[in-house]
N, C-alpha and C positions, 0 to 999 in steps of 0.2 A: 538733896540727893536725888537726882530724877529717878523718876520710876521705870520698874526692869521694863525693857519692849519699846521704850521712846528716847533715840537717836534725836537730841537737837539740830547736828550738824545734818543728819540723814534726811527728816524734817524741812530744815530750810533748802537744799539740795531737790528736793522733789517738790517744793513748793515755788521754785524757781522754774523748775519744767512743768510744771502745771501748768503756771501764769502764762508763760511764754506760750502756750498750747490755747488757753482758753481767751486771752486779753482779745483780741479780736472780737470776737464773737459778743464777747462782757461788755465792752466797749458800745456796739453797735446796736444791739439789743437791749442794754440797761442802763448803761452809764450815761450814752450821749441822748439818750431820749428821756431822761431822769423819771425814768420807770420804778414804779413799789417806792424799795429804800431809797432810792435816789432823788427821791422829794424832799431828803434831808435836808441834799446839800445848798440849798438853799438858805436853810434854818440852820446848817452851822457855820457859815458865812457870815450872817446876821447874827449869830450868838460871840463871832469871834471882835465883831468890831472894827473892820480892815480901813485904815485910812490912805489916804493918799500919798503919802511918801512914807509909807511902813517898808519894812522888810521882813516879808512872811517868808516862812519855810512850810511847805508842806510835806508831811512822812509819810511815807509809804503811798505817792502818787498818784502811783496804777496809769492810768490812762488820762490821767487832765482832767478828771470830770470837777472836783474843788479846784485846783490850779485855775481853769478856763472864768469859775466866777471869779475869783479871787484877784484876777490879773484886769477884767475889768474894773474892777474900783479901783485901781493902780494909777498914780500921773508919772512923770517925766521923771522923780526924784525916788518914786517907790521901784522894789525891788521883788521877784519872786524868784522862788527856788524850791524847788522839786526834786527828791529822792525817793527812789525805788530799785530792787533789788532783780526786777525783772527787765531783761533788756525790750522784748518783745512790746511789754506795755510801756517802756519810756519811748518807745521809739513813736508810739499812736499819742502819747501826749506832747512829746516836740512841734506834729502835726498840728497837735489842736491846740496847741499856744505856742505861737512864733516868741512873743514878747517873753517868755518864763527862761529860766536856764534849768536845766534838766542834768542830774546827775545819778550815774549805774553805783547805788552804793544799800549798804546791808544799816539798814537801823540802830542796832544792836553796837555798833562803831561807826558812828560817824563823825565823818573826817573833816569840820568847821572850826576856825580859832575867830569867828563871827559873829555876833551877838544879832539877832532878831526881835524884834514888835512885837510879832503874832506866830504862832507854831499852831497849824489846824493837820488834823487825822483822823479821817473817815473811815470804817471798817476795817482798820488791822491792829490796834492794841490788844485785840484777845486773841489775835493771833501771833503775839511776837514769844519765842522763847523764855525771854529773862524781861519780862513787862515793865520790873521795877528798872533797869537797867536800863532800858528805851528812854523811860520816863526821865531819869533822875538826868541824863543826859540833855535832854528837852530843857529840866528846868535850868541848867548851866548856858543854854544855849541864849535863854531869854533873857531880856533889857533888863534889870533891877525895878527904874524906877515903874513900867508901867506894861512890861512886858504879858502876854496874855495868850491860855493856853485852850487849845477847843478841840475836843474830840467826841467821836460820833461810833455807838458801839449796838449791834442789835440786839435787841431784846432779848426775854427767856423761848422756853420750846413754845409753850403756852401762847406768847405774843407773836412768834414769828413760825405759823403752822407753814408757811411755803416750807421752810427747813424737815419743821421734825412730821410731814405728814409721810416723809419719805423715809426719812434716818430713825424713827423710830423700829420702823419694821426690821429697815436693817439691821441694827444694832439687836432686834431679837432673834432674828436667823442667824448673824453671824457677829456673835460678840464679842468675839475679838481682831474684827476688820479696824478697829482705833487703838494703839497702845495706850497702856496706859499711862497716865500722866501726858497727856497730849495733848496740846490745845485744842478748844472748841469752840464754837463761832457764838457760841451761847456761855463765854466764860464769864464775861465782866455784864449781861444785863439783869442782873441782879443789882439796885441803886447803892446799896452798902456795900456792895463789893467793888462797885466802880469807884467808890469815894472812898473807900480803902488804899484802894492801889494808887488813884492819883496822892495822895494824903503822903503813904509810905515814900515820896519820892521828896518831899520837902516844899509841894507846894499848898496854897492858900486860899482861902475866899470862894471854897469849890463850891457851884451851882451844877443840880442837874435836874434836866427836864425834860421828860418823858412825852413821847407825838407816836401816835396812831397814823400810817398810813393806808390806802389801799392799795391793794397788787392784784391785775386783771391777769391771769394765770393762762384764761383761754379753757379748753378743753381738758379732759384728765388725761388723755392723749398728746394735745398739745405741753401740758404743764409735765407729763411724766419724760419725755422727748428732750426739754429743754433743761430740767434737771438732773439727768445721767448724764447728759453733755457739757454743763456747766458746773454746777453744787459738787457733783459725782464725779466728774470726769476723771481726777486720781486715781479712787476707789473703784472704776466702774467694772476694768479689767478684771481686780478679786471678787467685786459681786457676780459680772457673767462666770467666771470660771467657777461659782459652785453649783452650776445646772441651771437648766430650763427650769426644775421642778422650785428650786430658790428662788430664781427670779420672780418668776409666775404666784408664789405665793409671798414676795413682797409686795409686787406689782397689786396683789389684790387688796391686799391689806390699806397701800398708801390710798387707791380708790375707793375702799370703804370711807377711811378718816376723811376722802377729802369731798365725801359728798356733802354733809355739812356746811360746807361752802359754796354749794352750788347755785346759781341764779340764774334761770335762763339756760341753761347747760352749759353753762360758762363758771369758771373757779374764779372765786373776788378773794384774797385771803387779803386779812388785816396782818398788817407791818409794823411791830412793837419798836420803835427807836428811842435808844434814849442818847441826850445832848448834852456832855459836861464841859463846863468851863472852869479856870485855877489861873492863879497869878503866880510870879514866884514869890515866894517868901525871901524876905531880907536875910540876908547871912548872920 
């Protein structure tokens, strides 16, 4: 049963609208530069162990960061398919990976009747309203013999201060900004929670590896501007609608929290990432 105030359909619609807006900046400033957490893309691909003749599915492919790496490993008999619910992100993915096949599709309602050798998913599992439904569909789409899933998620708040440095003050000043029960970026940042949700969909031989990357976020003003225009884009109007006093208080608290990550006047955040692999258990 969904918590009061949280509507998964409205959440998806809002997410699609947000991603259509931020996709170009997200791609140019983060994904294409393999900045911060996107240094995990190469690690995710390594964990997936993609072979030249594999059929590969990139779930919630976004602007094609993972798809691009996967496509480089495929030969003439290999196939890359990417799905995402954001038309704006898919347009960039298609341009970035011309050899791939991309479709606008909701990961909770995948419409394929083919089997894949490898399925990859970077920074999306925690945002699905029903992650078990998604994972169960991915389990069914994997080949039985040696089909493999590889998933990357962000770590806990203390491990990803890029998010928490601003979001913790936001939640203190505007506690109702996030509907109760809504997905959060740190939802599977704990290894035990990530293991549990993957196992619940029928996967076996689950392995989880932790990585910590560094993210250069610039001066505090640069970090604040970047955060508000990308990560907080969907809630920015709500934050600013509470008035200059609230915004100033949030900003001041965030700046104080950011100081411990300052080196030479610039912020260098650690960024914890978990990468899980699993196989399809036999029926």
